[in-house]
MARFIMAR-832682 format. One record per residue (C-alpha): x, y, z; residue in one letter. Coordinates in steps of 0.001 Angstrom, whole numbers, padded with zeros to 6 digits, always signed. Last residue first. Layout:
N
XYZA;...
This chain:
255
+117698+025803+044216L;+119694+025689+040959D;+116951+027089+038316K;+116058+025495+035089K;+112600+024594+035871S;+112014+027714+037872F;+112990+029863+034651I;+110488+027930+032530R;+107909+027921+035233Y;+108188+031641+035728G;+107992+032187+031772F;+104781+030037+031506F;+103157+031562+034633V;+103912+034734+033605P;+102133+034170+030133T;+099235+032136+031712L;+097703+034912+033827V;+097706+037838+031311W;+096722+035423+028693L;+093697+034792+030627L;+092895+038520+030716L;+093465+038679+026836L;+090981+035781+026448V;+088635+037498+028832F;+088629+040683+026610S;+088343+038439+023360I;+085230+036840+024659F;+083690+040346+025943V;+084502+041675+022324G;+082891+038575+020426W;+079544+038900+022483T;+079471+042591+021695S;+079497+044862+024725S;+083333+045672+024521F;+083395+046456+020931F;+080663+048804+020290N;+080932+050249+023737Q;+084317+051033+023774F;+083902+052837+020199V;+081194+054969+021846A;+083087+055692+024868G;+085986+056983+022806T;+083762+059349+021127I;+082691+060782+024515G;+083453+059059+027905M;+080433+060065+029575L;+078145+058161+027169A;+079928+054973+027802S;+078496+054933+031171V;+076169+052004+030594D;+077038+049965+033821L;+078065+046900+031741Q;+080591+049120+029915M;+082090+050084+033037L;+082414+046860+034320V;+084341+045401+031035L;+086268+048693+030737I;+087572+048130+034278R;+088771+044680+033867A;+090458+045582+030826L;+092144+048534+031900D;+093613+046462+035001M;+094737+043785+032369P;+096912+046333+030853N;+097976+046126+026948L;+094297+045359+025839A;+093400+048827+027055S;+096182+050214+024913F;+094974+048478+021988L;+091626+049729+022352L;+092641+053362+022729S;+094342+052947+019166A;+090980+052289+017950K;+089659+055689+019313E;+092977+057870+018425M;+091679+059721+015432P;+094217+062288+015278Y;+094411+066147+016732D;+094126+064829+020534A;+097923+063224+019896M;+099420+065016+022896N;+096530+064438+025084V;+096324+060942+024045L;+099750+060009+024625V;+099461+061875+028113M;+096751+059785+028798L;+098532+056486+028053V;+101656+057391+030033M;+099278+058524+033139G;+097116+054956+032599D;+100456+053032+032758Y;+101872+054711+035778L;+099153+053729+038104I;+097689+050375+038462C;+100198+048762+035622L;+103207+050510+036259Y;+102663+050511+040361F;+101873+046970+040255W;+105163+045913+038034V;+107263+048237+040466A;+105723+046349+043315L;+106943+042872+042137A;+110072+043940+041105V;+110667+045543+044857G;+108979+042464+046436I;+111595+040358+044494A;+114593+042439+045404K;+113594+042323+048996A;+113186+038254+048911K;+116869+038109+047081D;+116660+034734+045286K;+116185+036324+042068T;+113758+035622+039002I;+111777+032705+040496V;+110271+035163+043121S;+109318+037740+040125A;+107525+035254+038324L;+105541+034134+041144F;+104609+037602+042238A;+103490+038344+038441I;+101505+034950+038799A;+099766+035971+041772V;+099198+039334+040196F;+097018+037560+037280T;+095241+035382+039486L;+094113+038192+041400T;+092980+040091+038248I;+091366+037015+036662L;+089080+037090+039807L;+088407+040551+039554G;+087218+040316+036318G;+085215+037464+036843S;+083334+039000+040177V;+082714+042403+037966L;+081492+040501+035049T;+079025+038667+037234L;+077939+041644+038886G;+077096+043428+035658R;+075676+040036+034196M;+073144+040093+036957S;+073304+038904+040601G;+073160+042455+042118D;+072806+041987+046074F;+073483+038384+046485I;+076147+038378+043302L;+078075+041126+044913T;+078228+039647+048573P;+079289+036256+047544L;+081813+037554+044692G;+083554+040253+047189V;+084938+038381+050491G;+083766+034705+049449I;+084722+034939+045870L;+087814+037039+046986F;+089049+034761+049902A;+088261+031550+047320M;+090758+033239+044716G;+093419+034032+047460L;+093372+030322+048683S;+092801+028821+045011F;+095628+030825+043623C;+098129+030054+046391L;+097342+026221+046038G;+097613+026663+042060L;+100750+028412+042480F;+102779+025813+044832Q;+101245+022964+043117S;+102290+024399+039927F;+105921+024594+040915Y;+106631+021562+042761I;+104790+019422+040303T;+106576+020992+037239R;+110044+020819+039134R;+109605+016942+038979S;+109171+015016+042447M;+111430+012170+043620P;+112429+014003+046664Q;+115056+016566+047226A;+112933+019129+044921S;+110400+018867+047687L;+112896+019678+050525L;+114045+023018+048471E;+110338+023732+047981I;+109668+023512+051806F;+112945+025616+052517E;+111038+028259+050283Y;+108091+028302+051660S;+108411+031817+053515N;+109943+032882+049912Y;+107010+032007+047931F;+104367+033265+050786H;+106281+036834+050752I;+105831+036984+046891T;+102300+035689+047323S;+101500+038281+049937F;+102918+041215+047875I;+101266+040297+044591V;+097943+039427+045940S;+097509+042164+048383V;+098585+045032+045932L;+096372+043434+043252P;+093462+043197+045595I;+093917+047066+046615V;+093626+049130+043536M;+091862+047679+040771L;+089492+045280+043177I;+088740+048155+045496I;+088131+050747+042816N;+085515+048183+041273L;+084170+047612+044622L;+082876+051264+044531S;+081626+051033+041355L;+079541+048052+041947L;+077881+049894+045061G;+077345+052870+042770K;+075524+050352+040346N;+073727+048654+043415P;+071733+052054+043765D;+070407+052249+047252S;+073994+052601+048474E;+074504+052131+052270F;+073941+048296+052164W;+075790+047669+048579F;+078601+049557+049938F;+078886+047810+053567S;+078374+044391+052461I;+081144+044735+050062S;+083494+046392+052511L;+082606+043629+055276L;+083136+041097+053125L;+086500+042187+051794L;+087957+043072+055329L;+086517+039448+056583I;+088484+037804+053498T;+091903+040155+054385Y;+091534+039032+057854G;+091331+035511+056956I;+094282+035590+054676V;+096427+037730+057307F;+095686+034914+060196R;+096943+032238+057684N;+095019+029306+058311R;+093844+029485+054915I;+097294+029516+053506I;+098613+026260+055215D;+095730+024205+054188Y;+095997+025458+050710V;+099525+024339+050606V;+098815+021100+052070Y;+096075+020280+049562K;+098294+021562+046761I;+100807+019110+047962T;+098589+016088+048121K;+096908+016813+044819K;+100273+017119+042939M;
């Protein structure tokens, strides 16, 4: 598996898109911190990039890479190599490559300009978001052999988690405004990795006072050691669940 992972990583890091993606993230991160006197504002600007651009790039690039590597995957399947080795070598190689692009482009400037727990939370959450959407892309890719359909499914999941879900939750909270929905808001947040990452960072920036009673509930939960631990476990589950189902489908799929 190590040799296959090295080949996948070497193939991806030479990709011009990945190189450009890394440089773009690096320039944006440095500019956000350089032109803002308050590091908190730089973190908020980076948070918007992490929640919108990085998931989109991760899910599209991962899906395209999977289909571009399909002939290589078929070649590996003809060798005395297990489906598990093939699937996870591709997945881990892609996770390592995009993860390193994120760490170099966002993590390095963040830890240099703001090496506090706030910056570490932002980098950790962004890295898990990257891995989550790589896993979702692989799941969408193994469901169908049609490249366009797989990209459509992956984009639909991105649109739902990044845009549609928050609108649906807001509609529910507005319609149920007469009822105590603070604890329900915690549950809604757990069902979306984007919201988990966003709230974890916002709580580190002490902006809960702007969120009213719900913000106080979030502050009590997400600022505690136990709450942070549960949040990162949930984010990790968002990575592992698509990986598990993707592997189950791939292991039984006729290539």
